[in-house]
C-alpha positions, 0 to 999 in steps of 0.5 A: 464447470465447463458445458462441454466437460459437463456434457461428456460426464453426463454421456458417459453416465448414460453410457454405463447406465444403458450398458447395465440395462441392456447388456445386449448388442447395443452400441452407443457412439459419443464424441466430445469436443473441448471447446477450450482447444480451438484452432487458430482461425476460431481463436483469431475470430473471437480474440482481440490482442491489445497493446502493452498499457503502461499504468502511471498512478499519481504520486500523492504529497504529504498533504494529499495523503494526510487529507485522504486519510482524513477523510477515510478515517473520519470516524477516528477524527470524530472519536479523537476530537476533544477540542473546545469541550468547555465553552462559555455561551454569550448568555452566560454560564458554562456549557460542556460538550458530553460527546467530547467528554466521553471522547476524552474519558473512554477507551475508544477515544484514547485509541482514536487519539493514539491513531491520530498520533500515528498519522501525525507521525507518518505525515512528518516522515512523508514530508521529510521523505519528499524533501530528501528525495528532492534534495538527493536528485538535485545534489547527487549523481547517484541512480538506481540501487546506490541512491536508494541505499544512500537515501536510507542511510543518511536520511536526516531527522524531521527536526533537523530538516525543519530547522536547517536552512537550504544551504545547510541542507546542500552542505549535508547532502555534499557531505554525506555524499562524500563519506557515502563514496569513501565507504560504499562497500561498508555501507552496503554491508550494513544495509544488507544485514538484518536488523536486530530487535531487542525485546525487553524480558 
């Protein structure tokens, strides 16, 4: 609580208390100054006005995002690891890593591997998005909302992007751009409609 307001409340309480105790001709005068209401002179003395700062974050590549996830969720990668579970030592015999056997059979290990697969899908999606963004910036004249909707509507699959060479990718962008320009209104209407989710009974 603001110290000025606290002082004001305490003075009111004291005033009420003493007015009950001595109801004779006792007069109490209290002044209250709210420190939040200051004149311009005081405000200029204790306030620094800063210029507007533009904060630009570094855009991470798909590989950097994946490396960051591997560091952040290293326990997920530990519990999901089942590689080299059985090894053949130089001395002979058979060596089984019990931690990795537990990871293979436990619920925690299965959940960790499921999350790893999700990270892999996100990694592939990020790679596709980065490649598709570069292609659309280089080979289309679209900007703003039109470019965003074009990218969303014609985004190719990661499988196709991996197999197609650079010339096929350029041809796809040009063909998609022609189709987009021919039916801009229809595409924008489709993208503005809410997506229907079909639930299994």
